[in-house]
N, C-alpha and C positions, 0 to 999 in steps of 0.2 A: 301188527305194531302193539306192544303193552302199553298201559296207561303211565308207566315209569319212564319207559324208552320214549314216547313222545313228549313228556315235559323235560328229559335230559336234552331231545334234540332241539325242542323249542327254544331252551335256555342258550344252547350252543350255536343256533341260527341267528339269536339277537347279538350274541358276542362278535359274530363273524360281520354284521352289520348294524354297528351301533347308531348309525346315522338315524336309524327308524326311531330312536327315543328323539328326535329334535321337535316332532309335533307334540306329544305328551309334555316334555321339560318346557316349551314355549308356552303352552295353554297355561301350564300351572305358573309359570313366572307372570304371566299377564295376570290372571286371576289374585295373585299375591301382591304385585307392586304397582299395577296398572289402577285406571278408573275404576268406580263402582259405580253402578245402577241400584239406587234402595227404593224399595215401593213399601216401605213401611208405614206410609199414610193409608194406604188401601188395606193392610193388615189391620192397622187399629181400627179403620171404620168397620171391618169386619168382625172383630172382636166386640164391638159396641152394640153392632145389630145382634150378635147371639147372645149377649147379655139382656137384650130386652125380652126374648122369649126362652130365657134357659130354664129347665126343669130337669131334676133329679128323675132319672126312671128307675125303677125297681129293680134289683138284681145285678143292678151294674156297679162294678169298682170303680169307674171314672166319674168324677162329677164335671159337671159342666164349667165349673171355675179351673179344674185341672185342663180341659180342653180349651179354654180361651187363653190361660197361661202357655198353654204350649204353641197356639197359633200366635200370639203376640211374640214368642221368643222366634219363632220362624222369622216373622216379619221384620224382629231387629237384624237378624243375620242372613237376610236372603239379598243375594247379588243377581241382579239380572243376568248379568254376561255369563252367570254361571251354565245358563242354556247352550253354550258354546260347546259344553262338555256332553251335551245330550243326556243330562240329568237334571230330571225334574220330579224333586222332593223325594230324593234317594232313589228313584227307580231310573237306571243305566239303560239307555237305549242300545248305545254301540260302547264295545269295551274298550274306550280311551281311559289309558290309567291316568286319572289326575286326582289330587286331593286337596285342592284349594278352591275348588267350585262352590259358591254360592257363599264365602266367608268373607264378612264384613268386618275384619279386622278391626278392633280398637287399641290402642297403644296402652291403656289401661287394663284390657282383660289379660288375665293370667293364663299361660300355655301356650300363647301364640305370639311369636316375634313378628313385630312391626318395622319395615323399614321405611323412613320418610314419612309423609304425610298424602298418600294418595286422594285425588278428588274425589268426593262421593256427591254424585248428582241424584236427587230427590225426585220421584217420579210420582205425582198425585192423579193423574187422568187413566181411567181403565182403558178408554178405547186407545190411546198412546201405548200404553203398557202392552196391551193386548197384539197390537202391529209389532211393538219391538220384539215381543216374546217370538212371534211367528218368523220374524226376519232371523233372529238370533238360532232359533232352533232349525232352521233351513240352512244358515251358516254352518252351525254345527254339524249337521249332518252331512255336509261336504266336507270338511276338515275331517270329519270321521271315516270317511269314503275313501280320501287322499290316504289316511293312515292305515286302513286294513288292507287298503290294496297294494301298497308298498309291502306288508307283511306277507300277503298273498302271492306276490311275485318271487318273494325269496321261497316260497312252499311250492307252488305248482312245477311241473315239469317244463322245461324250456320249450318253446315253439307250441305249447298247446293252445295260446289265445295268439288270434291272428289280428284284434284290434290294438292301436297306439295305446300307450301309459293314460293319455288325458281321454280318451274315449273311454277306457275301462272306469276312470274315477268317474265321469260323469254319468256311466250307467248305472254304476253300482249307487250313487247319491240320487239317480232318480227313481231307483227301486226302492231305496230305505224310505224316500218321500211316500211312495206308493204304501209301503209297508206300514208308516206311521200312522195314514191316512185309514188303513184297514182295521187297525188296533183301535183308533178312535172309533171307528164306525161298530166294532165289537162291544167297546165298552159301552155305546151309546142304547146297542140293541139289547144287548145281557146285562151289563153292571146297572145302569140306571133302573131299570124295572127290577131285579134284583134288590137293589136298595130299598126300592118303595115297599116290596112286598116284604123285606126283613122289619120295615118299621112298622109295618102293618102287625106283622108278628106279633113283635115285641109288644104292643099293646095289648095283647091278650094272656102273653104268656113268655117270661123272659127265659125260662127254660127251654122252651121249644125256638124261641129265636136263637139262643146259643147253638142248638144243634143245628139249624138252618144255616146259619152263619158256618159252622164247621163243614158242613157239606160243600158250601159255594169255596171254601178256601183249600179244601182237598180238590175240588175240581180245578179251580187256579192253578195249583201247585202241578197237576199233571198236564195241563196245558202247557204251561212254563219247561216243564221237562221236556215234552216233546217238541216245543218250537226251539230248543237251547241251541241249534245250530243254524237256525234260518239265516241270520246276519252273514254267517260264515258262508254259507250254501249260495247265497245271492253272490258273494264277492269271488269265491272260488269258481262256480258255476256259471258266473255273468245271466244270470235268469232272473225270472221275477219270484216274487213273494210265493206265490202258489206251488211253482216248482220247487222252490227252496224248502216249503215247509213239509212238501211229500217227502223230499230227500231225508230231511230232519227225523220226522216222524219213522220213516223205515229203518235209518241206522239207528235211533233211539230203541225201537222196538226188537231190533235183531241183536242189540247189544245192550241189554238194559244193566245188567251188573257192571259192565265194563264203563259206560255211561255215568252211572251212578257212583261209583270207584272215583271215576275223573273228575265228577262235578264236585264231590266231596272233599278231595285233596285242593282244587282250585279255590273254593269257598275257604277252607281252613288255612291254606297259605296266604289268601288275601287278609281275612279277619286276624289272622296272627300278626303279621307284619302292618297292619293297621295300626296297632297300640304301639307297634315300635316307631313307627312314624309320628304319631301323635306325642310322644315323648321327646323324640328329636326337635320339633316344631317349637320347643320353648325358647330356642335361640336362632338367628338368622343364618348361621353356618349349619347348625342342625337341619333348618328347614330346606337348606338346599341341598343337603345330604339326603332328606326325606324326599325331596322331589326327584332327583336322580334315581335312589333306589327303588321307588314306587314306580317309574317310567322303565327302569327295565325289567323289574318283577313282572308288572303287569303286561308288559310289551312279550315276554317269555311266557306267560301263561296264554297269552293270545295265540302265539306262532305254535304253542304245543296244541291248543285248540283247534287251530287249522290242520295241523298234522295228522292229528287223532280222527279228525273227521273226514278227512282226504284218503285216508288208508282205510277207514271202516267203508267208505262211500264206493269206493274203486272195488273193494272186494264183494260189495252186495250186488254191483252192477254186472263185474265179470260172473258172479254165479249165475246170475240172469241169462247172460250170454252163452254160458255153458250148457245151462237147461234147455235154451231155445234150440242151440246149435243140436244138442242129443237129440230132443224132440223132431227136428227137421231131418237129421239123419236116418231116424227110425221109421220113418214113414214108407210103407209099403210101396215099392214102385216109384216112389217119386225122388227126386234130387233134391238137396239141399236147397231152400228157398232163402233169398236176400233177406235181411232184416232191417234193411234200408237203413243202416247205420253209415 
């Protein structure tokens, strides 16, 4: 299956099953019209703490004041309910297409339409915020598992899975939680020591620190590339993160050019249309159109990714089966042996 074929079939699949848009549309409507959880006091406290030890590092184009202003802006618009979209500070864990997460819309703010006066609850207790954040992330992963399982069922051949729909959703949710814990563990083992070493290097040479940072970014990009299909593999294969990562690595490695082209098209489509959605959000009717349009385009891209990955995975697994069968048939004086499939 070609890249364009996968995209076309993905959108065709969503057109035949428009009910799969219910979850992303309902999430966006909740983020837009529902109550909000603000944690601005915690961010303000963080900004004051940062101001106490703020020093300008030589060779860096960003001043401590710019960083503090950026953190303050995040705190002013951070809606803790946005974690239901499994999107944490711009990092999307699951591909549930929403555009209203984290927005604490102000009726006086230009560019965003506000309907009514949604209640805003301010939280100032770090332990309480941490507990709520964990619960919201777990709930968001369950919502994402439900959404992705619905799409995967439209993609996978009938009769492949012998498990009921609720069991498939709960299974995907469990493995998503395990994957999230693995990612946090990897960050603790690799990311934190890397940040400490980067800080030490920057004390001696800003240029060397820039090179060190560039090496880290390149390594992270390659890891993200090879893990691009992990969540799709978990849902399609009803398997754990380690096997899903193995499948993703092999599909990417054996189809690198096609995968890069596919990802590039996905990113360009999503980035280009995000500008359109931003312009539409100036009115409430435009916001409704943006929510519906984003849900449809995002779901089409997700379905296309399922189709593309499934096609390449099956092709790879069948090529392995053919190679093993040929090797078994070629054994001198021996009958073909079972592969335990």
